N, C-alpha and C positions, 0 to 999 in steps of 0.2 A: 497569631497567623491568620486569623480569619475572623471577620464581623459580619453577622447575618444581615445588619442593614443595608450591605451594598445593593445597589438597584439596577447595575448593569454590568455586563460581562467584563467589558475594558477595565473597570475599576480594579479587577482583581490584579492586574499586573502592576498594580502601584503598592501592593502590600509591602511593609518594610522587608519580610523575610526574603523576597526576591529582587529588591531593588538593585544590588550592584551585580546580578548574574545576567551576563548576556550570551545567547546562543548563536551560533552558526547556523544557516539553512541545512547544511550537511548534518549537523548534529540533532536538528529538530527531525530531519527525516530518521535519524537512526533511532530516536526515541520513540517515533510513531511506529515504526516497523518492531521495535522490542515489546510496545505495548499491545499491538494488535495481531502479530503473526499466530501467537497461540491461540487467539479467537479463531482465525481462519484456519490452522492446522486440525483445530477439535471440532469445528462447527458448532461453537458453544450456542446454546438456546439465548439470545441477547438482543438488544436494541441499541443501535449506535446512531447519534445525531452528529453531524460533520459540516464543517464549512472549510474546505481547502481549494484555496485560489489555484495555485499552482502544485499541480499532482506529478511533476517530474520526478523521477525515482521511485515513485509509489505505485505506478501504474499497475505492476503485476500483482501487489498486496491488495490494491482496491478491486480488482477483478476477482481474484479469489473469494474476496469477501462477498462481493455482488452474487457469486455462484453457492454461497454457504445458504443452504435451506432454511436454517435456524437462525440465521442473523438479519434481522430488520434494520435496513439501512435508510435513513432520511438525509439527504443531502439540502440543507437550507438554500444552497445557491438555485436549485431547480424552482421554476416559477409556480406561484400557488401555494408555497409553504409556509412563508413569514408574511407578517402584516405589514412592517417596516423595515426596509433593507439599508439601514444605518449603521451598519456594521463596519463599512468602508473595508480597510485592509486587516480588519480583526479575523483571526481564523481560530477554530476550536475542535476538539473532539469532547463528547460526552457519552460515555457508554455505560451501561448496566449489564449485569446478570445475576445469577444465583448466589456467586461466591466472589464476584470481582467487580469492581466497577471504578471508573476514574474519570476527571475530568483534566484536559490538557487546555490551556489558552495562550496563544501568542499573537504578535503583530509586528510586521516589518516596516510599518510606515515611519517610524522615527529613525529608520537607518536611511542614509542617502541612496545607497547601493540596493537596499531591500534585501540585505544578506544576513543581517544580525537583528536579533528581536531578543526582548525580556521574555520570559515564561512563567507561567502559573500552573502548578501541577497539584493534584490530590489523587490519592488512591483509597478506596475502602474505607471513605469517611461519610458522615452523615451531612457534611457539609455539601456534598454533590447534589443532594435532594435541592437544597436551597438554588444551587446554581442551575439545574434543570428547569427549576419554577420560574426564574428569571427568563430562560428561553422560551419556556411553556406560554408565557403571558404575550410573547410575540409571534406566536405561531396559531393559523386558523384551525389545525386538527388538534383535538384534545388527545395526548397521548398519555395522561395521568395513569389509567388504568393499566396500560401495557407496562409503563415504566415502575409502578409500584408493586406490579405483579411479580416483580423478582425480588422483592423484600430488600431493599438496600440497606447498608450499613447504619447502624444506631449509633456508632460510637466515632470518635473523631481520629483515632490513631496517628496522633502526632508523631511519635517515634518512627513509626514506619514511614511516614511521609519525609519526614528530615533524612532519615537513611537513604530511601530511594533519590531523593534530590540531590544528595551529596555524590551518588554514583553517577547521576546525569552529569554533574559539573566536572567530575573526573573524567567521564567519557568526552565531554564536550573539549576540554584542555586536549586530550590525546589527539583527537581529530583535527584541532587547530594546528598542533604542533607537528603532527605527522603529515598534513595535507592530504587527508584520506576522504574518498567518496564512498559512503555506504553500500552502493550498489556494486562495489567489487572493483571499480576502475580507480586509478590513481587521478588525482587533480592534474598533477604535474609529472613529467618522465622523471622519476628519482634516481639519483647516482646511488652506489654502493653505500656511502656514507649515510645517505638519508635513509635507506634501507635497513641498516643498523639501527638508526635511531627510532625507526618505527618499532622495530623488534624491542628495543629497550624499555620504550613507553608502554608498550603491551604488557612486557613482563612486570612493571611496576604497578599498572593498574590491576593485572591479576594478582599480585601480592596484597592490595587492598581489598579486593573481591574476597580474597581467601580468610582475612580478618573478618570481614562481614559474615562470612560463611560459618565461621568458628562461633562467633557470637549468637547467631542464629541458632545454631545447634545447642549452646548453651541455654538459650533462652526457651527452645522446644523441650528440653529436659524439665526445666523449671515449671512452664506454664502446660505441657501436654500438648498434644495436637492443637494448632491454632491456623484457620485459614489465611490471617494476615501473614504469618511467618512463611506459609507456602507462597504466597505473593512475592516475597522478598527473595525467597529460593528460586523461584522461577524466574525472577527478573535478573538476578545474579548470572544464573544458567544462560539466559538469552544473552546477555553483554559479553560473558566468557566466549560464547559461541562466534559473536561477531568480531572480538580481537583475534580469535584463532584464524578467521578469514582475513584479517588485516595482517597477522603474521605470514601467512601465505597467499598474498596478495595475487601471486602470478598464477595461481591455481585456477583453470578454467571450468572445473567441475564437468568436464566433458564424459559423457557416457555413450553406449551403444543403445540406440532406440530402434524399436520396431514400429514402423510409422502406421501400420494398420492399427496397433494398439492405441497408439498416440491420437488418431484421428476419430477413434471409436468413442475416446473418453471425452474429446472435445464435443463430439457431436451429444453425447450423453448430457454433458454438463450444461449446454444450450438449449436443449429442447423446451425448458420451461421459459426461457428468454425469446425464442422465435415464436412461441405461442401467443406471444403478447399482442401481436400484430396479425393473429390468425395465419402464421406462417408455418411451415414444416420442413424439416431438413432430412436431407437423404445421404447416403454414402454410396458410391458406386459399388458394383459388384466386382471386385478385386482381390483375389485372394493370395495374391504374391506377397509374400513377407520380405518386403524391402527393408534395408537397413541405413541407418544415417548414424552420424555422430552428432552430438549435442547436448545441452543442458534439458532435460525433460520438462520442467516446470517453464522454463523461459520459452521454450516452443510452443508449448501448450497455451500461455499467455497469447503468444503471437495468434495462433488459430481462434482462440476466443475473442480476439480484439476483431478480426477480420470478419468473423461470423456475426458478431452483433452488430457490427456497422452496417454488414449486408442487410440484416433483418430489420434494422431500423429505416431503411431506405425502401421498403417495399412492404405491401400487405396481400394477403390471401394468396400467398405464393409459395413455391416449393424450391427452397435453396439447396442447390446440389453441390456435393464435395468429391471431386474425382481425382485419382492419383494415377501416374504412369510412370515409368522408365524411359529415357531416351538417352543414349549414348553417356550411361553411368550418371545420369542426371536425373534426379527424382521431381516430377513436376505435380505441384498440388493446384488444382483449379477451383475456386470456390465462386460460383455462379448465382445470381440473383437475376430477376426480371422487373426491377425497379425503373426509376427515372435514369435517364440518360446524364452521365457526369460530364459537363462541358468541357471544352477545351482549356479555358482558363484554369478552372479547378483540377482538372487532370494533370495540368504542368506544374502545379505547385502541391499535389495532395500529400507528398512525402517531406515536405519541408517541414523543419523544426519551428512549432508553434502556428503553423497555419492549419484553420478550421473553419468549416462552415456551419458549425452548430452553434447554437446560442450561448450554451454553456460549456461548450468544447473547450480543450486546452491544445489541441494540436500536436501532441506527443505520442499518441498511439501509435499510427502508422509510421512516423518519424523513428521511434525507438524499435520498432519490429524490423524495419530496414537496416537499422544500425547493426542489430545482433545478428541478423541473418547474413549481414556482409562479413560478420567475424567468423562465420562458419563457412565462409567461400559460397555462400549463397546470396539470394535475393529475392525481393518481391516487386512485382511490377502491376500496373493495370494493364492487362492484356488487351481489351477492348470495352468498348461501352457504347450502345447505342439505343435506339428506340425499343429493341428486343430484350437485351441481355446486357448484363455487366460482369466481367470475368476479372478477379486478381489472381494471379500465379504467384505461387511459392516455388523456387528452385533450390536444391541442395545437393551436393555430391552424396551419391550411395557408397556405400562401404564394398 
């Protein structure tokens, strides 16, 4: 499966074990979410090195990780991190914690449409130490002390990795045959026949997962408590969760939300971020309990994105968040006193892929606007001049 003499990250994609397996972009996003969502959910004490060029479909997860106080993230796309940026289209995740580590490597450059890739994956294997060392040789900062503080795995765990890779392949086949986008939307408008096919495929994969779960239980009885078996169980649980979402794709996960509680949590989560530029953030004094319908996590992601953008555009400033109701419409104004947004940028700021940031993706504001539209709401650049810039979110109240 693996040879230690490999000298660069891309060479891992040519291993015989993985040569015939090609994954779609949707499948890769699914795998990334399954691997990292538990980390975000538990705010795991860990370190993550990443190079993801197109973050579409992963924005919410990445923001959650950014606000995890125990997760140290290093994006090698940021300037000043690596010595030679010769990775071209190569993308990867290298993660380690006390009980869980993995490496995931992929590259869309060999596909004309850049939608399919070979993939290399290892979890809880001592080989990940060698992969980290290859990356470390190309970085200015020495992360070895932090990385090995987590005492990475000392074994290969080949059976574990073979089992997990087989699950990934079955998931990839399911997504390709069902035409499913992991974010919860369908790639195409499905007819009743296609809907039934998705449910049949989901059922078959769940059968395979149940077999894997049975053998995991048998191994647990034979070997006793084992952290590697825990990884398999957690991964199968995550895949079953996503398959359940696929089966009930028309569910919007809508709930009643107290807007003040939502804004307070957003401000609490961004206090550390705004402090980087010596900014402060303040919520207006309004004790009204306005209620809206929506998905709490998605709306929280929208607010975090707007506040973070505002903080990056100003220094030594007070960012204010104000909210009020007018004609059964909730209005949330997020204001900063940074530079004026010129008319050219203002006219395109919500376009898909448009960005003024050197390492930006142009999907934050676009995806925020798209989701708010689904809730019969909107986000606009209310005004921007030499004194202040205001973004306004509008949503119907209950």
